C-alpha positions in Angstrom: 212.4 -254.3 34.2 213.3 -252.8 30.8 210.4 -251.4 28.6 211.3 -254.1 25.9 211.0 -257.0 28.5 207.8 -255.5 29.8 206.2 -255.5 26.2 207.4 -259.2 25.9 206.0 -260.1 29.1 202.6 -258.5 28.3 202.4 -260.3 25.0 203.5 -263.6 26.4 201.0 -263.4 29.2 198.1 -262.4 26.7 199.0 -265.5 24.4 199.0 -267.9 27.4 195.5 -266.6 28.5 194.4 -267.1 24.9 195.7 -270.6 24.7 194.2 -271.4 28.2 190.8 -270.2 26.9 191.0 -272.3 24.0 191.7 -275.8 25.1 195.4 -275.6 26.4 194.8 -275.2 30.2 198.5 -276.2 30.9 200.0 -273.3 28.9 202.4 -271.2 30.8 205.3 -268.8 30.4 208.8 -270.4 30.5 211.8 -268.6 32.3 214.6 -267.5 29.9 217.6 -269.9 29.4 220.0 -267.9 27.3 221.3 -269.9 24.4 219.7 -273.0 25.7 216.1 -271.3 25.6 213.4 -273.6 24.9 210.9 -271.0 23.7 208.7 -268.5 25.6 205.6 -270.8 26.2 205.3 -274.3 27.2 202.6 -276.7 28.7 201.3 -277.5 25.3 201.9 -281.1 24.1 204.5 -281.3 21.5 204.7 -277.4 21.1 206.8 -274.7 22.4 206.0 -271.1 21.2 208.3 -268.0 20.7 206.3 -264.7 21.1 207.4 -261.5 19.7 206.1 -257.9 20.4 208.3 -255.4 18.4 207.9 -252.3 16.3 209.9 -253.9 13.4 209.8 -257.3 12.2 212.8 -259.6 11.8 211.4 -262.7 10.5 214.5 -264.5 9.3 216.0 -263.9 12.6 213.1 -265.0 14.5 212.4 -268.1 12.6 216.1 -269.3 13.2 215.5 -268.6 16.8 212.3 -270.6 16.9 213.9 -273.6 15.0 216.7 -273.6 17.8 214.3 -273.4 20.6 212.1 -276.3 19.1 215.3 -278.3 19.0 216.3 -277.2 22.6 212.9 -278.1 23.9 212.6 -281.4 22.0 209.3 -280.3 20.6 207.8 -281.1 17.4 206.9 -277.5 16.5 207.7 -274.0 17.6 205.3 -271.5 15.8 206.5 -268.0 16.1 203.6 -265.7 17.3 203.8 -262.1 16.4 201.9 -259.2 17.9 201.4 -257.0 14.9 201.9 -253.1 15.5 198.5 -251.6 16.1 196.9 -254.8 17.3 196.3 -254.8 21.0 196.9 -257.5 23.5 193.0 -258.0 23.9 193.0 -259.2 20.2 195.4 -262.2 20.3 193.2 -263.9 17.6 194.3 -261.3 15.2 198.1 -261.8 15.7 200.3 -263.8 13.4 201.4 -267.4 13.6 204.4 -268.1 11.4 206.2 -271.2 10.8 208.5 -272.7 8.2 206.7 -274.3 5.1 208.0 -277.7 5.9 206.3 -277.4 9.3 203.0 -276.2 7.7 203.0 -279.2 5.3 203.8 -281.7 8.1 200.8 -280.2 10.2 198.5 -280.6 7.2 199.5 -284.0 6.7 199.2 -285.1 10.1 195.7 -283.5 10.0 194.9 -285.8 7.1 195.2 -283.4 4.2 197.2 -284.3 1.1 197.6 -287.5 -0.8 199.5 -290.6 0.6 203.2 -290.5 -0.2 
């Protein structure tokens, strides 16, 4: 396995363990599927996750990828989970969750925030 794949697997596994410990016992890593990829993490209702562990950040490319994976998975949301440089796999709570503003607003509205439309 390449060093890049090892880093990705390490981050995905750490994120799965974090989800499982925080109320998502069905969370699990998903097998790669090329252009039909459905995200890295499944087993969470209405969600799929894309996890990144890189030295440089490519947010526009990664957001585009997560949008396609959400569509492929038929999920409501596909948050992009980024392990920041310098933050270890034992500190998943300090990683970043990134999503398009339209998804953030939809989540806030579903949680009861905002005025009725």
